[in-house]
N, C-alpha and C positions, 0 to 999 in steps of 0.2 A: 585432561588426565591421560598420561601416557600408558600405552598398552604394555603388558608383560610379554617378554619373549617366552618361547617354549621352555627354555631352561629355568627362567624365573617362575613360571607357572608350575613346573614339576617340583620345585622346591617348597611350594606352599603346602601347609598341612591339608590333609584330606577334607576336613570340614570346611575349609576356605575355598577349595577348588570348585565346589558346587555353586559358588556365588559368581563365578567368572564364565564368560562365553567367548568362544573363538570368533574373531572377526578378521577382516582382511588386514587389520593393523596388528594383529596378535591377540592376546587374551585381555579382555577388558571386563570390568565389573558389570554384571548384568543390570544393576540399577542405573549405572552411568549410561549404558547403551540405550536403555529405555528412555531415560531423561533426555538424552541427545536426540533421539527420534522424535519425542514430543516437542522439543524446542525447534527442531527443523520443520515439523509440521506447522507449528504456530508462526514461524518466520514466513513460510510460504503463504499461509492464510493472510498474514499481515500485509505482505507485499501485494497480494491480489486485491485486498480491500483498499489499500492505499492507491493502487492503480485505478480502481473503479471510482474512488472518490475524486481523484485528480481529473478523470474524464468527465464526471458530473460537474465539477467546478468549472472546467473549461467550457462545457456546454452552457452552463448558466451564465458565465461571463460573456459568452458570445450573444446569448439572448438579451442580456442587459445592454450590451453595446448596440444591438439592433434596435431595441426599444428606445434608447437614447437618440439614435439617429432618426427614427421615425417621429419621435416627439419634437425634435429640432425641425425637421422638415414640415411638420404640421404647424409648428409655431411660426415658421417663416411664411407659410401660406396664409395663416391668420393675420399676420402683420401686413402682408401685401394686400389682403382684402380690406383691412382696416384703413390702410393708406389710400387705396383706390376709392373707398367710400368717402373719406375725408376730402379728397380732390373733387369728387362729383358734387358734394354738398356746397362747395364754395363757389 
């Protein structure tokens, strides 16, 4: 919603002027200014939560990769032990 200039604001009827507030962009409807502020706050909160979620997901993915690596190393050790036992039995 575009802001009203001073000239446009002054042409409004007196009953309508009370609905507008002066901002750095001119005169804007108070409801719009309040709604925009709420949406900006929600956007900031969303971006913060999204960033936190991405950090958690990256950490979990790193944990999963480390667990896979450890499981693979453990399986390799077990296979080596099994082969060495098979060789000593023969």
